[in-house]
PyMOL commands that place a pseudoatom at each C-alpha (Angstrom):
pseudoatom trace, name=CA, resn=MET, resi=1, chain=A, elem=C, hetatm=0, pos=[21.810, 69.907, 106.580]
pseudoatom trace, name=CA, resn=ASP, resi=2, chain=A, elem=C, hetatm=0, pos=[25.183, 68.641, 106.547]
pseudoatom trace, name=CA, resn=HIS, resi=3, chain=A, elem=C, hetatm=0, pos=[27.194, 66.996, 103.469]
pseudoatom trace, name=CA, resn=LYS, resi=4, chain=A, elem=C, hetatm=0, pos=[26.417, 63.480, 104.310]
pseudoatom trace, name=CA, resn=GLU, resi=5, chain=A, elem=C, hetatm=0, pos=[22.697, 64.421, 104.244]
pseudoatom trace, name=CA, resn=THR, resi=6, chain=A, elem=C, hetatm=0, pos=[23.197, 66.455, 101.077]
pseudoatom trace, name=CA, resn=GLU, resi=7, chain=A, elem=C, hetatm=0, pos=[24.347, 63.508, 99.536]
pseudoatom trace, name=CA, resn=GLN, resi=8, chain=A, elem=C, hetatm=0, pos=[21.712, 61.112, 101.057]
pseudoatom trace, name=CA, resn=LEU, resi=9, chain=A, elem=C, hetatm=0, pos=[18.897, 63.532, 99.379]
pseudoatom trace, name=CA, resn=GLU, resi=10, chain=A, elem=C, hetatm=0, pos=[20.999, 63.661, 95.811]
pseudoatom trace, name=CA, resn=ALA, resi=11, chain=A, elem=C, hetatm=0, pos=[21.446, 59.717, 95.732]
pseudoatom trace, name=CA, resn=ALA, resi=12, chain=A, elem=C, hetatm=0, pos=[17.687, 59.215, 96.704]
pseudoatom trace, name=CA, resn=ALA, resi=13, chain=A, elem=C, hetatm=0, pos=[16.929, 62.031, 93.903]
pseudoatom trace, name=CA, resn=PHE, resi=14, chain=A, elem=C, hetatm=0, pos=[19.059, 60.036, 91.312]
pseudoatom trace, name=CA, resn=ARG, resi=15, chain=A, elem=C, hetatm=0, pos=[17.419, 56.738, 92.383]
pseudoatom trace, name=CA, resn=ARG, resi=16, chain=A, elem=C, hetatm=0, pos=[13.822, 58.493, 91.911]
pseudoatom trace, name=CA, resn=LEU, resi=17, chain=A, elem=C, hetatm=0, pos=[15.007, 59.731, 88.052]
pseudoatom trace, name=CA, resn=VAL, resi=18, chain=A, elem=C, hetatm=0, pos=[16.563, 56.301, 87.081]
pseudoatom trace, name=CA, resn=ALA, resi=19, chain=A, elem=C, hetatm=0, pos=[12.980, 54.603, 88.216]
pseudoatom trace, name=CA, resn=HIS, resi=20, chain=A, elem=C, hetatm=0, pos=[11.255, 57.320, 86.559]
pseudoatom trace, name=CA, resn=LEU, resi=21, chain=A, elem=C, hetatm=0, pos=[13.224, 56.498, 83.200]
pseudoatom trace, name=CA, resn=ARG, resi=22, chain=A, elem=C, hetatm=0, pos=[12.857, 53.210, 83.371]
pseudoatom trace, name=CA, resn=GLU, resi=23, chain=A, elem=C, hetatm=0, pos=[8.957, 53.207, 83.683]
pseudoatom trace, name=CA, resn=ARG, resi=24, chain=A, elem=C, hetatm=0, pos=[9.181, 56.054, 80.533]
pseudoatom trace, name=CA, resn=SER, resi=25, chain=A, elem=C, hetatm=0, pos=[10.274, 53.623, 78.124]
pseudoatom trace, name=CA, resn=ASP, resi=26, chain=A, elem=C, hetatm=0, pos=[7.941, 55.249, 75.742]
pseudoatom trace, name=CA, resn=VAL, resi=27, chain=A, elem=C, hetatm=0, pos=[9.930, 58.501, 75.977]
pseudoatom trace, name=CA, resn=GLN, resi=28, chain=A, elem=C, hetatm=0, pos=[13.193, 58.136, 73.257]
pseudoatom trace, name=CA, resn=ASN, resi=29, chain=A, elem=C, hetatm=0, pos=[16.446, 59.144, 73.736]
pseudoatom trace, name=CA, resn=ILE, resi=30, chain=A, elem=C, hetatm=0, pos=[16.609, 61.347, 70.898]
pseudoatom trace, name=CA, resn=ASP, resi=31, chain=A, elem=C, hetatm=0, pos=[13.417, 63.130, 72.321]
pseudoatom trace, name=CA, resn=MET, resi=32, chain=A, elem=C, hetatm=0, pos=[15.451, 63.635, 75.546]
pseudoatom trace, name=CA, resn=MET, resi=33, chain=A, elem=C, hetatm=0, pos=[18.825, 65.033, 73.701]
pseudoatom trace, name=CA, resn=ASN, resi=34, chain=A, elem=C, hetatm=0, pos=[16.447, 67.134, 71.696]
pseudoatom trace, name=CA, resn=LEU, resi=35, chain=A, elem=C, hetatm=0, pos=[14.358, 68.981, 74.549]
pseudoatom trace, name=CA, resn=ALA, resi=36, chain=A, elem=C, hetatm=0, pos=[16.937, 68.302, 77.531]
pseudoatom trace, name=CA, resn=GLY, resi=37, chain=A, elem=C, hetatm=0, pos=[20.012, 68.060, 75.643]
pseudoatom trace, name=CA, resn=PHE, resi=38, chain=A, elem=C, hetatm=0, pos=[21.038, 64.625, 77.663]
pseudoatom trace, name=CA, resn=CYS, resi=39, chain=A, elem=C, hetatm=0, pos=[19.671, 61.235, 77.852]
pseudoatom trace, name=CA, resn=ARG, resi=40, chain=A, elem=C, hetatm=0, pos=[19.835, 57.645, 79.233]
pseudoatom trace, name=CA, resn=ASN, resi=41, chain=A, elem=C, hetatm=0, pos=[23.375, 57.081, 77.589]
pseudoatom trace, name=CA, resn=CYS, resi=42, chain=A, elem=C, hetatm=0, pos=[24.500, 60.326, 79.250]
pseudoatom trace, name=CA, resn=LEU, resi=43, chain=A, elem=C, hetatm=0, pos=[23.483, 59.679, 82.663]
pseudoatom trace, name=CA, resn=SER, resi=44, chain=A, elem=C, hetatm=0, pos=[24.816, 56.279, 82.562]
pseudoatom trace, name=CA, resn=ARG, resi=45, chain=A, elem=C, hetatm=0, pos=[28.008, 57.749, 81.138]
pseudoatom trace, name=CA, resn=TRP, resi=46, chain=A, elem=C, hetatm=0, pos=[28.099, 60.369, 84.155]
pseudoatom trace, name=CA, resn=TYR, resi=47, chain=A, elem=C, hetatm=0, pos=[27.760, 57.406, 86.359]
pseudoatom trace, name=CA, resn=MET, resi=48, chain=A, elem=C, hetatm=0, pos=[30.599, 55.713, 84.777]
pseudoatom trace, name=CA, resn=GLU, resi=49, chain=A, elem=C, hetatm=0, pos=[32.689, 58.627, 85.033]
pseudoatom trace, name=CA, resn=ALA, resi=50, chain=A, elem=C, hetatm=0, pos=[31.748, 59.246, 88.615]
pseudoatom trace, name=CA, resn=ALA, resi=51, chain=A, elem=C, hetatm=0, pos=[32.719, 55.404, 89.446]
pseudoatom trace, name=CA, resn=GLU, resi=52, chain=A, elem=C, hetatm=0, pos=[35.788, 56.066, 87.861]
pseudoatom trace, name=CA, resn=ASP, resi=53, chain=A, elem=C, hetatm=0, pos=[36.498, 59.238, 89.657]
pseudoatom trace, name=CA, resn=ALA, resi=54, chain=A, elem=C, hetatm=0, pos=[36.042, 57.608, 92.933]
pseudoatom trace, name=CA, resn=GLY, resi=55, chain=A, elem=C, hetatm=0, pos=[38.337, 54.856, 91.921]
pseudoatom trace, name=CA, resn=PHE, resi=56, chain=A, elem=C, hetatm=0, pos=[36.307, 52.039, 90.932]
pseudoatom trace, name=CA, resn=GLU, resi=57, chain=A, elem=C, hetatm=0, pos=[36.389, 50.150, 87.403]
pseudoatom trace, name=CA, resn=MET, resi=58, chain=A, elem=C, hetatm=0, pos=[33.093, 50.254, 85.671]
pseudoatom trace, name=CA, resn=SER, resi=59, chain=A, elem=C, hetatm=0, pos=[32.464, 49.706, 81.806]
pseudoatom trace, name=CA, resn=GLN, resi=60, chain=A, elem=C, hetatm=0, pos=[29.933, 51.616, 79.715]
pseudoatom trace, name=CA, resn=GLN, resi=61, chain=A, elem=C, hetatm=0, pos=[27.775, 48.315, 79.505]
pseudoatom trace, name=CA, resn=GLU, resi=62, chain=A, elem=C, hetatm=0, pos=[27.583, 48.226, 83.297]
pseudoatom trace, name=CA, resn=ALA, resi=63, chain=A, elem=C, hetatm=0, pos=[26.759, 51.806, 83.557]
pseudoatom trace, name=CA, resn=ARG, resi=64, chain=A, elem=C, hetatm=0, pos=[24.404, 51.278, 81.029]
pseudoatom trace, name=CA, resn=GLU, resi=65, chain=A, elem=C, hetatm=0, pos=[22.735, 48.512, 83.055]
pseudoatom trace, name=CA, resn=ILE, resi=66, chain=A, elem=C, hetatm=0, pos=[22.253, 50.332, 86.143]
pseudoatom trace, name=CA, resn=VAL, resi=67, chain=A, elem=C, hetatm=0, pos=[20.530, 53.283, 84.043]
pseudoatom trace, name=CA, resn=TYR, resi=68, chain=A, elem=C, hetatm=0, pos=[18.255, 51.138, 82.045]
pseudoatom trace, name=CA, resn=GLY, resi=69, chain=A, elem=C, hetatm=0, pos=[17.489, 48.104, 84.537]
pseudoatom trace, name=CA, resn=MET, resi=70, chain=A, elem=C, hetatm=0, pos=[18.830, 45.571, 81.562]
pseudoatom trace, name=CA, resn=PRO, resi=71, chain=A, elem=C, hetatm=0, pos=[21.420, 45.349, 79.268]
pseudoatom trace, name=CA, resn=TYR, resi=72, chain=A, elem=C, hetatm=0, pos=[21.105, 48.159, 76.906]
pseudoatom trace, name=CA, resn=ASP, resi=73, chain=A, elem=C, hetatm=0, pos=[20.515, 45.702, 73.670]
pseudoatom trace, name=CA, resn=ASP, resi=74, chain=A, elem=C, hetatm=0, pos=[17.786, 44.320, 75.427]
pseudoatom trace, name=CA, resn=TRP, resi=75, chain=A, elem=C, hetatm=0, pos=[16.169, 47.850, 76.200]
pseudoatom trace, name=CA, resn=LYS, resi=76, chain=A, elem=C, hetatm=0, pos=[17.079, 49.146, 72.470]
pseudoatom trace, name=CA, resn=ARG, resi=77, chain=A, elem=C, hetatm=0, pos=[15.128, 45.742, 71.361]
pseudoatom trace, name=CA, resn=ALA, resi=78, chain=A, elem=C, hetatm=0, pos=[12.134, 46.111, 73.603]
pseudoatom trace, name=CA, resn=HIS, resi=79, chain=A, elem=C, hetatm=0, pos=[11.806, 50.210, 73.294]
pseudoatom trace, name=CA, resn=GLN, resi=80, chain=A, elem=C, hetatm=0, pos=[13.620, 51.519, 71.069]
pseudoatom trace, name=CA, resn=ARG, resi=81, chain=A, elem=C, hetatm=0, pos=[11.786, 53.155, 67.372]
pseudoatom trace, name=CA, resn=GLU, resi=82, chain=A, elem=C, hetatm=0, pos=[13.493, 54.267, 64.447]
pseudoatom trace, name=CA, resn=ALA, resi=83, chain=A, elem=C, hetatm=0, pos=[14.395, 58.224, 64.901]
pseudoatom trace, name=CA, resn=SER, resi=84, chain=A, elem=C, hetatm=0, pos=[11.856, 60.118, 62.702]
pseudoatom trace, name=CA, resn=ARG, resi=85, chain=A, elem=C, hetatm=0, pos=[13.398, 62.643, 59.830]
pseudoatom trace, name=CA, resn=GLU, resi=86, chain=A, elem=C, hetatm=0, pos=[12.221, 65.283, 61.987]
pseudoatom trace, name=CA, resn=GLN, resi=87, chain=A, elem=C, hetatm=0, pos=[14.039, 63.960, 65.311]
pseudoatom trace, name=CA, resn=LEU, resi=88, chain=A, elem=C, hetatm=0, pos=[16.915, 63.533, 63.459]
pseudoatom trace, name=CA, resn=ALA, resi=89, chain=A, elem=C, hetatm=0, pos=[17.219, 66.798, 61.628]
pseudoatom trace, name=CA, resn=ALA, resi=90, chain=A, elem=C, hetatm=0, pos=[16.631, 68.579, 65.357]
pseudoatom trace, name=CA, resn=PHE, resi=91, chain=A, elem=C, hetatm=0, pos=[19.658, 66.634, 66.704]
pseudoatom trace, name=CA, resn=THR, resi=92, chain=A, elem=C, hetatm=0, pos=[21.711, 67.439, 63.889]
pseudoatom trace, name=CA, resn=ALA, resi=93, chain=A, elem=C, hetatm=0, pos=[20.476, 71.169, 64.108]
pseudoatom trace, name=CA, resn=ASP, resi=94, chain=A, elem=C, hetatm=0, pos=[21.524, 71.487, 67.800]
pseudoatom trace, name=CA, resn=HIS, resi=95, chain=A, elem=C, hetatm=0, pos=[24.838, 69.291, 67.748]
pseudoatom trace, name=CA, resn=LYS, resi=96, chain=A, elem=C, hetatm=0, pos=[26.659, 71.308, 64.722]
for i in range(1, 96): cmd.bond("trace and resi %d" % i, "trace and resi %d" % (i + 1))
show_as sticks, trace
zoom trace
């Protein structure tokens, strides 16, 4: 497999991950952070940083809309729940 083919497969895997995260709006970002150490916001930041590294200007809001499939504030209103004490405690313990 050459470099271009590898990039095509990586891009396809990224698109599938983003589609999966959009479908699984029941999975909260704090749960992802506590279990995997990253969340949708991290993914959108990495996307924005990759765009900037490639010479493209992209705002955090634009990157989040790519990952969330809608404006971030709309997603939060529709899907984000208040974090439980247990979730916050686990997050705090992991990020000291």
